N, C-alpha and C positions, 0 to 999 in steps of 0.2 A: 503494500499500499504506499502510496507516495504522499509525503507530507506537503501541505500547502504553505507556501511562503506568504507572509502578509503583503498586501499590495504596496504599502509604504516602502518596504524593503526592496521590492522589485523595481520601483520607480526611483529610488534614491540614487543609484549611480548615473542615470540619465539626467535627472534634475541637477545634480552637482556638476556634471560636465556642461550642461547648459549655462550654468553660472560662469564657468571658465570661459566658455565661448563669448558670453556677454562681456566679461571684463577684458578679453583680448580685442573685442570689436570697439571698445571705447578708447583705444589708444589713438593718439594723434598721429599725423603722417610722419612727423619727425621721430617719434618714439618707435614706430613700426620700422621705419628705415634704419634706425640704429640697430634694432633687433635683427633685421635682415643682414646688415653688415657683419654683425657678430657671428651669425651662423655661417656666412660665407667665409669668414676668416677661420672659423673652426674647421670647416671643410678643407680649406687650403693647407692648414697645419697637418692634416692627415693625408696629404698628398693627392687630393681630389682637385684636378686642374680643369677649369672650364675653358673651352676654346671656342672661337667662331661665334655663331649666333647665341650660343648659350652664355658665353662670357658677357656679351653686350646686353642680354636680357635676363641675367641671373636673378635679379630682384623680382621680376614678373613671374618667372618660372617657379622660384622658391615660394612666393607667396600663394600661387595657385595650387602648388602641391600641398602646402600647408593646410589650405581650406579643404582640399579633398580628404586629407588625412583626418582632420578634426571632425568633419561631418561623417566619415567613415566610423571613427571611434564612437561618435553619438549614436550611429545606427546600431553598432555593436552592443552598446549600453542599452538600448531599447529591446534588442532581440535576445540578449544574454539570459535573462531569467526563464 
């Protein structure tokens, strides 16, 4: 027999991650740009060198990938229980 998990506990991870998304979405452009530069510097330290189109558009690519990842995590939080 399967135990039922209270509804509040099944929704809690998704609700908490929505708060995280909300906090990140309220960053100013300069704060977001600074964070993007930090991530790109971290990648460069590990030998990940971007060339060509990716080098010129690294901020755009990184931000779009970050959005896909965060909404993927949110989907996982909803489907997890």
